[in-house]
PDB file of N, CA, C and O in Angstrom:
ATOM      1  N   MET A   1     146.926 190.637-212.725  1.00  0.00           N
ATOM      2  CA  MET A   1     146.067 189.633-212.138  1.00  0.00           C
ATOM      3  C   MET A   1     145.035 189.148-213.149  1.00  0.00           C
ATOM      4  O   MET A   1     144.747 187.956-213.251  1.00  0.00           O
ATOM      5  N   LYS A   2     144.479 190.119-213.901  1.00  0.00           N
ATOM      6  CA  LYS A   2     143.499 189.720-214.896  1.00  0.00           C
ATOM      7  C   LYS A   2     144.148 188.863-215.986  1.00  0.00           C
ATOM      8  O   LYS A   2     143.533 187.936-216.514  1.00  0.00           O
ATOM      9  N   LYS A   3     145.384 189.188-216.306  1.00  0.00           N
ATOM     10  CA  LYS A   3     146.094 188.432-217.330  1.00  0.00           C
ATOM     11  C   LYS A   3     146.340 186.991-216.862  1.00  0.00           C
ATOM     12  O   LYS A   3     146.182 186.050-217.640  1.00  0.00           O
ATOM     13  N   LEU A   4     146.728 186.820-215.590  1.00  0.00           N
ATOM     14  CA  LEU A   4     146.953 185.499-215.023  1.00  0.00           C
ATOM     15  C   LEU A   4     145.653 184.691-215.001  1.00  0.00           C
ATOM     16  O   LEU A   4     145.644 183.500-215.309  1.00  0.00           O
ATOM     17  N   PHE A   5     144.576 185.349-214.638  1.00  0.00           N
ATOM     18  CA  PHE A   5     143.273 184.688-214.620  1.00  0.00           C
ATOM     19  C   PHE A   5     142.859 184.240-216.024  1.00  0.00           C
ATOM     20  O   PHE A   5     142.306 183.151-216.182  1.00  0.00           O
ATOM     21  N   ALA A   6     143.115 185.050-217.026  1.00  0.00           N
ATOM     22  CA  ALA A   6     142.774 184.710-218.402  1.00  0.00           C
ATOM     23  C   ALA A   6     143.596 183.512-218.883  1.00  0.00           C
ATOM     24  O   ALA A   6     143.079 182.630-219.569  1.00  0.00           O
ATOM     25  N   VAL A   7     144.872 183.489-218.520  1.00  0.00           N
ATOM     26  CA  VAL A   7     145.732 182.358-218.903  1.00  0.00           C
ATOM     27  C   VAL A   7     145.258 181.090-218.210  1.00  0.00           C
ATOM     28  O   VAL A   7     145.185 180.039-218.848  1.00  0.00           O
ATOM     29  N   MET A   8     144.939 181.157-216.940  1.00  0.00           N
ATOM     30  CA  MET A   8     144.457 179.984-216.183  1.00  0.00           C
ATOM     31  C   MET A   8     143.140 179.476-216.774  1.00  0.00           C
ATOM     32  O   MET A   8     142.933 178.269-216.896  1.00  0.00           O
ATOM     33  N   LEU A   9     142.267 180.388-217.134  1.00  0.00           N
ATOM     34  CA  LEU A   9     140.994 180.008-217.729  1.00  0.00           C
ATOM     35  C   LEU A   9     141.207 179.333-219.070  1.00  0.00           C
ATOM     36  O   LEU A   9     140.548 178.338-219.374  1.00  0.00           O
ATOM     37  N   ALA A  10     142.107 179.852-219.865  1.00  0.00           N
ATOM     38  CA  ALA A  10     142.392 179.275-221.177  1.00  0.00           C
ATOM     39  C   ALA A  10     142.997 177.878-221.033  1.00  0.00           C
ATOM     40  O   ALA A  10     142.638 176.961-221.772  1.00  0.00           O
ATOM     41  N   LEU A  11     143.898 177.726-220.094  1.00  0.00           N
ATOM     42  CA  LEU A  11     144.530 176.429-219.880  1.00  0.00           C
ATOM     43  C   LEU A  11     143.561 175.399-219.317  1.00  0.00           C
ATOM     44  O   LEU A  11     143.699 174.206-219.591  1.00  0.00           O
ATOM     45  N   SER A  12     142.608 175.832-218.553  1.00  0.00           N
ATOM     46  CA  SER A  12     141.654 174.883-217.975  1.00  0.00           C
ATOM     47  C   SER A  12     140.572 174.481-218.973  1.00  0.00           C
ATOM     48  O   SER A  12     140.023 173.385-218.862  1.00  0.00           O
ATOM     49  N   THR A  13     140.252 175.326-219.935  1.00  0.00           N
ATOM     50  CA  THR A  13     139.231 174.974-220.925  1.00  0.00           C
ATOM     51  C   THR A  13     139.799 174.178-222.099  1.00  0.00           C
ATOM     52  O   THR A  13     139.045 173.523-222.819  1.00  0.00           O
ATOM     53  N   LEU A  14     141.088 174.224-222.298  1.00  0.00           N
ATOM     54  CA  LEU A  14     141.699 173.503-223.404  1.00  0.00           C
ATOM     55  C   LEU A  14     141.435 171.995-223.333  1.00  0.00           C
ATOM     56  O   LEU A  14     141.020 171.425-224.343  1.00  0.00           O
ATOM     57  N   PRO A  15     141.650 171.320-222.205  1.00  0.00           N
ATOM     58  CA  PRO A  15     141.353 169.878-222.160  1.00  0.00           C
ATOM     59  C   PRO A  15     139.871 169.560-222.355  1.00  0.00           C
ATOM     60  O   PRO A  15     139.523 168.515-222.905  1.00  0.00           O
ATOM     61  N   VAL A  16     139.011 170.452-221.909  1.00  0.00           N
ATOM     62  CA  VAL A  16     137.576 170.231-222.072  1.00  0.00           C
ATOM     63  C   VAL A  16     137.199 170.229-223.549  1.00  0.00           C
ATOM     64  O   VAL A  16     136.376 169.425-223.986  1.00  0.00           O
ATOM     65  N   LEU A  17     137.802 171.129-224.309  1.00  0.00           N
ATOM     66  CA  LEU A  17     137.509 171.201-225.734  1.00  0.00           C
ATOM     67  C   LEU A  17     138.247 170.128-226.531  1.00  0.00           C
ATOM     68  O   LEU A  17     137.751 169.683-227.566  1.00  0.00           O
ATOM     69  N   ALA A  18     139.407 169.712-226.075  1.00  0.00           N
ATOM     70  CA  ALA A  18     140.208 168.724-226.803  1.00  0.00           C
ATOM     71  C   ALA A  18     139.736 167.296-226.536  1.00  0.00           C
ATOM     72  O   ALA A  18     140.035 166.396-227.320  1.00  0.00           O
ATOM     73  N   GLY A  19     139.015 167.076-225.460  1.00  0.00           N
ATOM     74  CA  GLY A  19     138.552 165.725-225.118  1.00  0.00           C
ATOM     75  C   GLY A  19     137.713 165.067-226.201  1.00  0.00           C
ATOM     76  O   GLY A  19     138.035 163.955-226.618  1.00  0.00           O
ATOM     77  N   PRO A  20     136.650 165.709-226.674  1.00  0.00           N
ATOM     78  CA  PRO A  20     135.848 165.097-227.735  1.00  0.00           C
ATOM     79  C   PRO A  20     136.621 164.895-229.040  1.00  0.00           C
ATOM     80  O   PRO A  20     136.378 163.932-229.767  1.00  0.00           O
ATOM     81  N   ALA A  21     137.537 165.791-229.328  1.00  0.00           N
ATOM     82  CA  ALA A  21     138.335 165.642-230.545  1.00  0.00           C
ATOM     83  C   ALA A  21     139.227 164.409-230.439  1.00  0.00           C
ATOM     84  O   ALA A  21     139.411 163.697-231.426  1.00  0.00           O
ATOM     85  N   ALA A  22     139.774 164.153-229.279  1.00  0.00           N
ATOM     86  CA  ALA A  22     140.623 162.982-229.087  1.00  0.00           C
ATOM     87  C   ALA A  22     139.800 161.693-229.188  1.00  0.00           C
ATOM     88  O   ALA A  22     140.313 160.660-229.617  1.00  0.00           O
ATOM     89  N   ALA A  23     138.547 161.756-228.800  1.00  0.00           N
ATOM     90  CA  ALA A  23     137.692 160.566-228.863  1.00  0.00           C
ATOM     91  C   ALA A  23     137.344 160.196-230.300  1.00  0.00           C
ATOM     92  O   ALA A  23     136.956 159.059-230.571  1.00  0.00           O
ATOM     93  N   GLN A  24     137.478 161.128-231.202  1.00  0.00           N
ATOM     94  CA  GLN A  24     137.118 160.875-232.596  1.00  0.00           C
ATOM     95  C   GLN A  24     138.307 160.442-233.443  1.00  0.00           C
ATOM     96  O   GLN A  24     138.213 160.414-234.670  1.00  0.00           O
ATOM     97  N   LEU A  25     139.403 160.111-232.817  1.00  0.00           N
ATOM     98  CA  LEU A  25     140.569 159.654-233.568  1.00  0.00           C
ATOM     99  C   LEU A  25     140.220 158.378-234.329  1.00  0.00           C
ATOM    100  O   LEU A  25     139.349 157.610-233.920  1.00  0.00           O
ATOM    101  N   THR A  26     140.900 158.177-235.414  1.00  0.00           N
ATOM    102  CA  THR A  26     140.672 156.950-236.166  1.00  0.00           C
ATOM    103  C   THR A  26     141.206 155.776-235.376  1.00  0.00           C
ATOM    104  O   THR A  26     141.904 155.958-234.379  1.00  0.00           O
ATOM    105  N   GLY A  27     140.881 154.574-235.815  1.00  0.00           N
ATOM    106  CA  GLY A  27     141.237 153.359-235.105  1.00  0.00           C
ATOM    107  C   GLY A  27     142.722 153.095-234.998  1.00  0.00           C
ATOM    108  O   GLY A  27     143.131 152.217-234.238  1.00  0.00           O
ATOM    109  N   GLN A  28     143.535 153.816-235.726  1.00  0.00           N
ATOM    110  CA  GLN A  28     144.961 153.539-235.707  1.00  0.00           C
ATOM    111  C   GLN A  28     145.616 153.889-234.372  1.00  0.00           C
ATOM    112  O   GLN A  28     146.689 153.372-234.063  1.00  0.00           O
ATOM    113  N   HIS A  29     144.996 154.747-233.586  1.00  0.00           N
ATOM    114  CA  HIS A  29     145.589 155.131-232.316  1.00  0.00           C
ATOM    115  C   HIS A  29     144.902 154.470-231.122  1.00  0.00           C
ATOM    116  O   HIS A  29     145.357 154.622-229.988  1.00  0.00           O
ATOM    117  N   ARG A  30     143.846 153.761-231.357  1.00  0.00           N
ATOM    118  CA  ARG A  30     143.121 153.123-230.268  1.00  0.00           C
ATOM    119  C   ARG A  30     143.701 151.751-229.982  1.00  0.00           C
ATOM    120  O   ARG A  30     144.237 151.090-230.871  1.00  0.00           O
ATOM    121  N   GLN A  31     143.588 151.339-228.748  1.00  0.00           N
ATOM    122  CA  GLN A  31     144.013 149.995-228.385  1.00  0.00           C
ATOM    123  C   GLN A  31     142.840 149.041-228.588  1.00  0.00           C
ATOM    124  O   GLN A  31     141.679 149.419-228.432  1.00  0.00           O
ATOM    125  N   LYS A  32     143.161 147.813-228.935  1.00  0.00           N
ATOM    126  CA  LYS A  32     142.114 146.819-229.162  1.00  0.00           C
ATOM    127  C   LYS A  32     141.622 146.276-227.827  1.00  0.00           C
ATOM    128  O   LYS A  32     142.383 146.142-226.869  1.00  0.00           O
ATOM    129  N   THR A  33     140.341 145.970-227.791  1.00  0.00           N
ATOM    130  CA  THR A  33     139.786 145.371-226.588  1.00  0.00           C
ATOM    131  C   THR A  33     140.131 143.890-226.565  1.00  0.00           C
ATOM    132  O   THR A  33     140.542 143.327-227.579  1.00  0.00           O
ATOM    133  N   MET A  34     139.967 143.274-225.431  1.00  0.00           N
ATOM    134  CA  MET A  34     140.262 141.840-225.308  1.00  0.00           C
ATOM    135  C   MET A  34     139.364 141.019-226.223  1.00  0.00           C
ATOM    136  O   MET A  34     139.801 140.012-226.780  1.00  0.00           O
ATOM    137  N   LEU A  35     138.116 141.441-226.382  1.00  0.00           N
ATOM    138  CA  LEU A  35     137.192 140.727-227.254  1.00  0.00           C
ATOM    139  C   LEU A  35     137.664 140.779-228.699  1.00  0.00           C
ATOM    140  O   LEU A  35     137.589 139.775-229.407  1.00  0.00           O
ATOM    141  N   GLN A  36     138.142 141.916-229.142  1.00  0.00           N
ATOM    142  CA  GLN A  36     138.655 142.037-230.508  1.00  0.00           C
ATOM    143  C   GLN A  36     139.885 141.166-230.711  1.00  0.00           C
ATOM    144  O   GLN A  36     140.040 140.542-231.761  1.00  0.00           O
ATOM    145  N   VAL A  37     140.756 141.122-229.716  1.00  0.00           N
ATOM    146  CA  VAL A  37     141.966 140.302-229.813  1.00  0.00           C
ATOM    147  C   VAL A  37     141.586 138.823-229.888  1.00  0.00           C
ATOM    148  O   VAL A  37     142.154 138.076-230.684  1.00  0.00           O
ATOM    149  N   GLU A  38     140.627 138.398-229.063  1.00  0.00           N
ATOM    150  CA  GLU A  38     140.187 137.001-229.061  1.00  0.00           C
ATOM    151  C   GLU A  38     139.546 136.628-230.400  1.00  0.00           C
ATOM    152  O   GLU A  38     139.795 135.542-230.925  1.00  0.00           O
ATOM    153  N   GLU A  39     138.723 137.523-230.952  1.00  0.00           N
ATOM    154  CA  GLU A  39     138.074 137.243-232.230  1.00  0.00           C
ATOM    155  C   GLU A  39     139.103 137.107-233.350  1.00  0.00           C
ATOM    156  O   GLU A  39     138.981 136.231-234.207  1.00  0.00           O
ATOM    157  N   GLU A  40     140.108 137.970-233.343  1.00  0.00           N
ATOM    158  CA  GLU A  40     141.155 137.887-234.360  1.00  0.00           C
ATOM    159  C   GLU A  40     141.944 136.590-234.229  1.00  0.00           C
ATOM    160  O   GLU A  40     142.304 135.976-235.233  1.00  0.00           O
ATOM    161  N   GLN A  41     142.213 136.172-232.988  1.00  0.00           N
ATOM    162  CA  GLN A  41     142.955 134.929-232.768  1.00  0.00           C
ATOM    163  C   GLN A  41     142.129 133.732-233.233  1.00  0.00           C
ATOM    164  O   GLN A  41     142.667 132.807-233.842  1.00  0.00           O
ATOM    165  N   LYS A  42     140.822 133.742-232.949  1.00  0.00           N
ATOM    166  CA  LYS A  42     139.954 132.650-233.402  1.00  0.00           C
ATOM    167  C   LYS A  42     139.914 132.585-234.924  1.00  0.00           C
ATOM    168  O   LYS A  42     139.926 131.500-235.505  1.00  0.00           O
ATOM    169  N   LYS A  43     139.866 133.740-235.561  1.00  0.00           N
ATOM    170  CA  LYS A  43     139.834 133.783-237.016  1.00  0.00           C
ATOM    171  C   LYS A  43     141.131 133.224-237.599  1.00  0.00           C
ATOM    172  O   LYS A  43     141.102 132.455-238.560  1.00  0.00           O
ATOM    173  N   LYS A  44     142.278 133.613-237.012  1.00  0.00           N
ATOM    174  CA  LYS A  44     143.559 133.092-237.485  1.00  0.00           C
ATOM    175  C   LYS A  44     143.645 131.580-237.284  1.00  0.00           C
ATOM    176  O   LYS A  44     144.144 130.862-238.150  1.00  0.00           O
ATOM    177  N   ASP A  45     143.155 131.097-236.134  1.00  0.00           N
ATOM    178  CA  ASP A  45     143.178 129.660-235.866  1.00  0.00           C
ATOM    179  C   ASP A  45     142.298 128.903-236.848  1.00  0.00           C
ATOM    180  O   ASP A  45     142.668 127.825-237.313  1.00  0.00           O
ATOM    181  N   ALA A  46     141.135 129.461-237.164  1.00  0.00           N
ATOM    182  CA  ALA A  46     140.227 128.809-238.110  1.00  0.00           C
ATOM    183  C   ALA A  46     140.844 128.765-239.510  1.00  0.00           C
ATOM    184  O   ALA A  46     140.726 127.757-240.207  1.00  0.00           O
ATOM    185  N   GLU A  47     141.495 129.845-239.921  1.00  0.00           N
ATOM    186  CA  GLU A  47     142.146 129.860-241.230  1.00  0.00           C
ATOM    187  C   GLU A  47     143.283 128.840-241.282  1.00  0.00           C
ATOM    188  O   GLU A  47     143.466 128.160-242.292  1.00  0.00           O
ATOM    189  N   LYS A  48     144.039 128.739-240.200  1.00  0.00           N
ATOM    190  CA  LYS A  48     145.142 127.772-240.148  1.00  0.00           C
ATOM    191  C   LYS A  48     144.600 126.346-240.216  1.00  0.00           C
ATOM    192  O   LYS A  48     145.143 125.509-240.936  1.00  0.00           O
ATOM    193  N   ALA A  49     143.539 126.070-239.473  1.00  0.00           N
ATOM    194  CA  ALA A  49     142.946 124.733-239.491  1.00  0.00           C
ATOM    195  C   ALA A  49     142.408 124.399-240.878  1.00  0.00           C
ATOM    196  O   ALA A  49     142.540 123.263-241.333  1.00  0.00           O
ATOM    197  N   GLN A  50     141.809 125.365-241.547  1.00  0.00           N
ATOM    198  CA  GLN A  50     141.273 125.132-242.893  1.00  0.00           C
ATOM    199  C   GLN A  50     142.402 124.828-243.870  1.00  0.00           C
ATOM    200  O   GLN A  50     142.268 123.941-244.712  1.00  0.00           O
ATOM    201  N   LYS A  51     143.505 125.550-243.768  1.00  0.00           N
ATOM    202  CA  LYS A  51     144.652 125.296-244.649  1.00  0.00           C
ATOM    203  C   LYS A  51     145.232 123.912-244.398  1.00  0.00           C
ATOM    204  O   LYS A  51     145.578 123.204-245.343  1.00  0.00           O
ATOM    205  N   GLU A  52     145.341 123.521-243.127  1.00  0.00           N
ATOM    206  CA  GLU A  52     145.862 122.194-242.804  1.00  0.00           C
ATOM    207  C   GLU A  52     144.923 121.107-243.331  1.00  0.00           C
ATOM    208  O   GLU A  52     145.381 120.089-243.850  1.00  0.00           O
ATOM    209  N   TYR A  53     143.620 121.320-243.198  1.00  0.00           N
ATOM    210  CA  TYR A  53     142.636 120.360-243.699  1.00  0.00           C
ATOM    211  C   TYR A  53     142.761 120.201-245.210  1.00  0.00           C
ATOM    212  O   TYR A  53     142.777 119.084-245.726  1.00  0.00           O
ATOM    213  N   GLU A  54     142.849 121.326-245.915  1.00  0.00           N
ATOM    214  CA  GLU A  54     142.957 121.263-247.374  1.00  0.00           C
ATOM    215  C   GLU A  54     144.258 120.580-247.803  1.00  0.00           C
ATOM    216  O   GLU A  54     144.269 119.823-248.773  1.00  0.00           O
ATOM    217  N   ALA A  55     145.347 120.844-247.086  1.00  0.00           N
ATOM    218  CA  ALA A  55     146.620 120.193-247.417  1.00  0.00           C
ATOM    219  C   ALA A  55     146.527 118.690-247.188  1.00  0.00           C
ATOM    220  O   ALA A  55     147.056 117.912-247.982  1.00  0.00           O
ATOM    221  N   THR A  56     145.869 118.276-246.128  1.00  0.00           N
ATOM    222  CA  THR A  56     145.704 116.852-245.848  1.00  0.00           C
ATOM    223  C   THR A  56     144.835 116.193-246.902  1.00  0.00           C
ATOM    224  O   THR A  56     145.123 115.080-247.345  1.00  0.00           O
ATOM    225  N   MET A  57     143.779 116.872-247.303  1.00  0.00           N
ATOM    226  CA  MET A  57     142.894 116.298-248.329  1.00  0.00           C
ATOM    227  C   MET A  57     143.639 116.158-249.655  1.00  0.00           C
ATOM    228  O   MET A  57     143.488 115.144-250.335  1.00  0.00           O
ATOM    229  N   ARG A  58     144.436 117.149-250.033  1.00  0.00           N
ATOM    230  CA  ARG A  58     145.218 117.040-251.271  1.00  0.00           C
ATOM    231  C   ARG A  58     146.216 115.899-251.174  1.00  0.00           C
ATOM    232  O   ARG A  58     146.415 115.159-252.138  1.00  0.00           O
ATOM    233  N   LYS A  59     146.840 115.755-250.022  1.00  0.00           N
ATOM    234  CA  LYS A  59     147.827 114.692-249.820  1.00  0.00           C
ATOM    235  C   LYS A  59     147.154 113.323-249.938  1.00  0.00           C
ATOM    236  O   LYS A  59     147.678 112.426-250.598  1.00  0.00           O
ATOM    237  N   ASN A  60     146.009 113.168-249.307  1.00  0.00           N
ATOM    238  CA  ASN A  60     145.307 111.879-249.344  1.00  0.00           C
ATOM    239  C   ASN A  60     144.800 111.557-250.744  1.00  0.00           C
ATOM    240  O   ASN A  60     144.809 110.392-251.141  1.00  0.00           O
ATOM    241  N   GLN A  61     144.368 112.534-251.482  1.00  0.00           N
ATOM    242  CA  GLN A  61     143.901 112.293-252.842  1.00  0.00           C
ATOM    243  C   GLN A  61     145.075 111.954-253.748  1.00  0.00           C
ATOM    244  O   GLN A  61     144.923 111.187-254.698  1.00  0.00           O
ATOM    245  N   GLY A  62     146.221 112.507-253.469  1.00  0.00           N
ATOM    246  CA  GLY A  62     147.400 112.254-254.274  1.00  0.00           C
ATOM    247  C   GLY A  62     147.997 110.878-254.027  1.00  0.00           C
ATOM    248  O   GLY A  62     148.732 110.365-254.871  1.00  0.00           O
ATOM    249  N   GLU A  63     147.693 110.269-252.881  1.00  0.00           N
ATOM    250  CA  GLU A  63     148.246 108.962-252.546  1.00  0.00           C
ATOM    251  C   GLU A  63     147.500 107.823-253.216  1.00  0.00           C
ATOM    252  O   GLU A  63     147.864 106.663-253.023  1.00  0.00           O
ATOM    253  N   GLY A  64     146.503 108.103-253.971  1.00  0.00           N
ATOM    254  CA  GLY A  64     145.742 107.048-254.633  1.00  0.00           C
ATOM    255  C   GLY A  64     144.347 106.947-254.058  1.00  0.00           C
ATOM    256  O   GLY A  64     144.021 105.983-253.366  1.00  0.00           O
ATOM    257  N   GLY A  65     143.552 107.905-254.335  1.00  0.00           N
ATOM    258  CA  GLY A  65     142.196 107.933-253.815  1.00  0.00           C
ATOM    259  C   GLY A  65     141.320 106.848-254.414  1.00  0.00           C
ATOM    260  O   GLY A  65     140.227 106.598-253.907  1.00  0.00           O
ATOM    261  N   ASP A  66     141.780 106.176-255.511  1.00  0.00           N
ATOM    262  CA  ASP A  66     140.965 105.149-256.138  1.00  0.00           C
ATOM    263  C   ASP A  66     141.382 103.753-255.678  1.00  0.00           C
ATOM    264  O   ASP A  66     141.068 102.779-256.362  1.00  0.00           O
ATOM    265  N   GLN A  67     142.077 103.618-254.548  1.00  0.00           N
ATOM    266  CA  GLN A  67     142.422 102.314-254.003  1.00  0.00           C
ATOM    267  C   GLN A  67     141.178 101.683-253.378  1.00  0.00           C
ATOM    268  O   GLN A  67     140.265 102.379-252.934  1.00  0.00           O
ATOM    269  N   ALA A  68     141.165 100.356-253.355  1.00  0.00           N
ATOM    270  CA  ALA A  68     140.042  99.650-252.738  1.00  0.00           C
ATOM    271  C   ALA A  68     140.065  99.886-251.238  1.00  0.00           C
ATOM    272  O   ALA A  68     141.130  99.985-250.629  1.00  0.00           O
ATOM    273  N   ALA A  69     138.898  99.973-250.658  1.00  0.00           N
ATOM    274  CA  ALA A  69     138.805 100.190-249.226  1.00  0.00           C
ATOM    275  C   ALA A  69     139.249  98.927-248.490  1.00  0.00           C
ATOM    276  O   ALA A  69     138.981  97.811-248.933  1.00  0.00           O
ATOM    277  N   VAL A  70     139.924  99.117-247.373  1.00  0.00           N
ATOM    278  CA  VAL A  70     140.409  97.997-246.587  1.00  0.00           C
ATOM    279  C   VAL A  70     139.311  97.570-245.622  1.00  0.00           C
ATOM    280  O   VAL A  70     138.734  98.397-244.916  1.00  0.00           O
ATOM    281  N   ASP A  71     139.028  96.259-245.600  1.00  0.00           N
ATOM    282  CA  ASP A  71     138.010  95.722-244.707  1.00  0.00           C
ATOM    283  C   ASP A  71     138.717  95.014-243.557  1.00  0.00           C
ATOM    284  O   ASP A  71     139.252  93.924-243.759  1.00  0.00           O
ATOM    285  N   PRO A  72     138.738  95.592-242.362  1.00  0.00           N
ATOM    286  CA  PRO A  72     139.454  94.971-241.259  1.00  0.00           C
ATOM    287  C   PRO A  72     138.797  93.682-240.763  1.00  0.00           C
ATOM    288  O   PRO A  72     139.448  92.904-240.066  1.00  0.00           O
ATOM    289  N   TRP A  73     137.536  93.436-241.099  1.00  0.00           N
ATOM    290  CA  TRP A  73     136.832  92.235-240.657  1.00  0.00           C
ATOM    291  C   TRP A  73     136.795  91.173-241.753  1.00  0.00           C
ATOM    292  O   TRP A  73     136.061  90.192-241.630  1.00  0.00           O
ATOM    293  N   ALA A  74     137.564  91.346-242.809  1.00  0.00           N
ATOM    294  CA  ALA A  74     137.519  90.405-243.929  1.00  0.00           C
ATOM    295  C   ALA A  74     137.885  88.993-243.515  1.00  0.00           C
ATOM    296  O   ALA A  74     137.293  88.047-244.035  1.00  0.00           O
ATOM    297  N   ASN A  75     138.822  88.805-242.614  1.00  0.00           N
ATOM    298  CA  ASN A  75     139.216  87.464-242.209  1.00  0.00           C
ATOM    299  C   ASN A  75     138.184  86.810-241.290  1.00  0.00           C
ATOM    300  O   ASN A  75     138.288  85.612-241.027  1.00  0.00           O
ATOM    301  N   MET A  76     137.217  87.533-240.805  1.00  0.00           N
ATOM    302  CA  MET A  76     136.172  86.974-239.950  1.00  0.00           C
ATOM    303  C   MET A  76     134.938  86.560-240.755  1.00  0.00           C
ATOM    304  O   MET A  76     134.094  85.825-240.242  1.00  0.00           O
ATOM    305  N   ARG A  77     134.820  87.008-241.984  1.00  0.00           N
ATOM    306  CA  ARG A  77     133.675  86.671-242.820  1.00  0.00           C
ATOM    307  C   ARG A  77     134.040  85.508-243.739  1.00  0.00           C
ATOM    308  O   ARG A  77     135.183  85.345-244.166  1.00  0.00           O
ATOM    309  N   SER A  78     133.040  84.730-244.015  1.00  0.00           N
ATOM    310  CA  SER A  78     133.284  83.639-244.953  1.00  0.00           C
ATOM    311  C   SER A  78     132.951  84.100-246.360  1.00  0.00           C
ATOM    312  O   SER A  78     132.037  84.901-246.556  1.00  0.00           O
ATOM    313  N   VAL A  79     133.680  83.602-247.328  1.00  0.00           N
ATOM    314  CA  VAL A  79     133.496  84.010-248.706  1.00  0.00           C
ATOM    315  C   VAL A  79     132.353  83.222-249.344  1.00  0.00           C
ATOM    316  O   VAL A  79     131.608  83.771-250.156  1.00  0.00           O
ATOM    317  N   ASP A  80     132.204  81.948-248.990  1.00  0.00           N
ATOM    318  CA  ASP A  80     131.213  81.098-249.630  1.00  0.00           C
ATOM    319  C   ASP A  80     129.874  81.062-248.912  1.00  0.00           C
ATOM    320  O   ASP A  80     128.975  80.358-249.372  1.00  0.00           O
ATOM    321  N   GLY A  81     129.696  81.754-247.849  1.00  0.00           N
ATOM    322  CA  GLY A  81     128.405  81.818-247.163  1.00  0.00           C
ATOM    323  C   GLY A  81     128.280  80.811-246.037  1.00  0.00           C
ATOM    324  O   GLY A  81     127.224  80.738-245.408  1.00  0.00           O
ATOM    325  N   SER A  82     129.313  80.033-245.757  1.00  0.00           N
ATOM    326  CA  SER A  82     129.258  79.070-244.654  1.00  0.00           C
ATOM    327  C   SER A  82     129.486  79.789-243.337  1.00  0.00           C
ATOM    328  O   SER A  82     129.499  81.019-243.283  1.00  0.00           O
ATOM    329  N   GLN A  83     129.663  79.026-242.290  1.00  0.00           N
ATOM    330  CA  GLN A  83     129.858  79.610-240.945  1.00  0.00           C
ATOM    331  C   GLN A  83     131.107  80.470-240.909  1.00  0.00           C
ATOM    332  O   GLN A  83     132.109  80.144-241.546  1.00  0.00           O
ATOM    333  N   PRO A  84     131.054  81.568-240.166  1.00  0.00           N
ATOM    334  CA  PRO A  84     132.230  82.419-240.039  1.00  0.00           C
ATOM    335  C   PRO A  84     133.341  81.716-239.256  1.00  0.00           C
ATOM    336  O   PRO A  84     133.075  80.827-238.448  1.00  0.00           O
ATOM    337  N   LYS A  85     134.553  82.114-239.498  1.00  0.00           N
ATOM    338  CA  LYS A  85     135.696  81.561-238.793  1.00  0.00           C
ATOM    339  C   LYS A  85     135.689  82.034-237.357  1.00  0.00           C
ATOM    340  O   LYS A  85     135.243  83.139-237.046  1.00  0.00           O
ATOM    341  N   ARG A  86     136.192  81.175-236.488  1.00  0.00           N
ATOM    342  CA  ARG A  86     136.256  81.562-235.087  1.00  0.00           C
ATOM    343  C   ARG A  86     137.630  81.415-234.537  1.00  0.00           C
ATOM    344  O   ARG A  86     137.858  81.701-233.361  1.00  0.00           O
TER     345      ARG A  86
END
């Protein structure tokens, strides 16, 4: 009977002692919280947007960044200073 009691006591104290040790595991065994997942997704989205922006800027500069700007109202202005066209 004493032997059974000692075994039961040992088995019941084992989880109590192992609990804090399990809490100190490194991050490799822990699950990520929703906030961490959202932050990582936002970071990935921001990096993707930055890469797309840089690719667009390189493309636009490569197409002839020294071209004259297009004036969509040029046909409405007069060249000699007279009345505008209507």
